[in-house]
Residue, then its C-alpha position, 0 to 999 in steps of 0.5 A: m398871526q399871518r399878518l405878523i409873519r407877512s410883516s416880518f418876511t417883508a422887513m427881512l426882504i427889504a433889509a436883504m435888498g439894502v445889504i446885498p448891493a454893498f457886497a455885490v459891487p464888482p471892481a471896475q472892469d476898466a481899472q488898470a494899475s501897472i508899473v513898467s519901470p523899474v522891473s524886477g531884479q533891477v539895481v536902483s539908487g538915488l531918485v528912481p522915476i516910476f513909469g506906468s498907468a493908473t486908470s479906472s472908470d470910478f477913479s478917485r486917486y492912486e498911491l505908490s508905496f514901497g517896503p522891504d521884500p519880502g514883507d508887507a510894511w508899506q510906506v506911501f511915497a507918492s499919491a495923485e488924483i489924476v488918471l495917467t496912462n503910460a506916463q511917469i507916475g512918481v519918483w522913489d527916493t532911495t537915498p536914505l535906504a539901506p542896501g537891500t531888496y525892496a518892492v514897489r506897489l501901485q494901488v488905484f482907488r475908487s470913489d468909495g475908498g476901495v481898491a480898484a486895481e493893484s500892481v506890485v514889482r518885487g526884487l528891486i535891489v537898492g545899492t549893492p548888497s554886501t556879500p559876507t567874506p568867506p573865512a580864510t582857510p589855513t593852508n598846510v604849513p610844512p613843519a620845520p626841518t629837524f636835525e639829528t644829534e650826529t648831524l648837528a655835531t658835524i655842522q661846523p661854521t666855516v672860518i675865513i682867514e684873510q691872508p696878508p697882502t704880498a709885498t711887491p719886490a723892489p726893482t733890482l738894478a742891472a749888473g752893468a748899472a751896479q758896476a758903474q755905480a761901484g766905479t763912481q763911488r765917492d769917498p766919505a768926505g764927498g770927493l773922488d777916490l784919488s787912489r783909484f785915479s792915481s793907479a789909473c794914471l800910473n798904468g797909463m804912463w807905463c803903457a805909453v813908455g812901453a809903446y814908445f820903446l816898441l816904436g823905437a825898436f821898430v824904427f831901429g830895426r828898419w834902420 
């Protein structure tokens, strides 16, 4: 009985010694996973270079992945089996992504497949997120003016009457020109007025006779 108990205890001790190391393996103390660019809150677009460090004493590989922020749906976009320090560790192509906020994660793996170190940069803005347009607020429109019945009755349309143009009077001849025109009137046949001409000749003759008699009387008186 004691031999059975001793055998069971020995078996349990051996099993415990084989299981404990599997759970007690600590991550490598010198493992490093860091992203120095881009930084949280940065606006990125197109091909985005990722700079950082991926090192470990028990190094197997590192992976870069992205996903919506917040969220845990990661998609691997770069992986390498080389230790890098303060170098470009990958390129993130944001061309096919919809505008929004994303996160980038760096994981360093050990040779047993476990994660030795991890780093996440959140709040990366791809493109310019669209901002909702605020609804237009109606402005206060003043009501149309209302007229009372009496006011409407007094409003009459203004009638514009066009006056006919004033006739410009024709220029009048001076009095002397009118008399001269009257003195040179012609007969209807187109010749001179002979009655006026003969009257003028007769008057001239009588004037000449009178002057002759006066001259004769003057000479006779002297004589």
